[in-house]
N, C-alpha and C positions, 0 to 999 in steps of 0.2 A: 888842676881843674880849669876848665875853660868857661868863660862867661858866654852865655847864649842870649842874644837879644831877641825877645819875643815881639815881633812887629805887629802882632794882632791888634792891640789897642790903638796904635798909631794909624794903621791901615784902615781900621774901622772908622776912626775919626775923619779921615780923608774921604772915605766912601759916604759917610753921613752928610758931609758938606756938599759933595757932588750930587747926592740924592735930592737935596734942596735946590741947588743951582744948575744942575744938568752938565754944565761945563764952565770952567774957570781957568784963568791964567795961573801958572805956578806961583807967582808972587802973591796973588790974592789968597790962595789956599794956605800958603806958608804964613801969611799975616794973620789970617783968621785963627789958625791953629798954632800960634806962636809958642805955646807951652811944650810942643813936641819937637822943636828945633829941627824941622824938616829941611833936607837938602835935596838937590837934584838926584843924587844917587838913590834916595828913598823912593822917588817917583819912578826911576828907571827899574828898580827892583820890583815895584808893583806892576809895571808894564811887562816885565819878564814873566811874571806869574799870571798875566792875563787879566788883572783886575781893572786896569785903566789903559787908555790909549794916549800917547803923547804926540802932539802935532806941533811942529815948530811954526810959530806965527809971530812975525815981527822980530823981536829980540828975546823972546822967551817961549816956553812950551805952553800950549793950551791943553788942558787935561780933561778927558772925557771918560766917564765910566763905561765899562763893557757889560754885557749881559752876565758874563761870568762873575764880574765884580759885584753886581747887584745881588746875584744869587749867593755869593760868598758872604756878603754882609747879612743877608737874611739868616743864613746858617750860623754865622758868628753870634748874632744877637739872640738866637735860640739856644746857644750853647753847644751846637753840634760840631763846631770847628774849634780845635784846641790850639793848633799852630798853623802858621802860614808857610 
């Protein structure tokens, strides 16, 4: 049997933070959501799925939500999305 990581709650938490702040550096989001143990690969996976945009600024990524990401969060919160 293989363990499957459901990133939904983690991704939703990131999207909620971005909903409030619009854009933040990776380190700020990771610090705010310290209970999720987020790493750069988590953000890259979210970008691959079209939920966020990563833009390198200075020495870290600036994270900005996409329209698809905002729509995904809305569906996730209403229970329409089961898996990412």
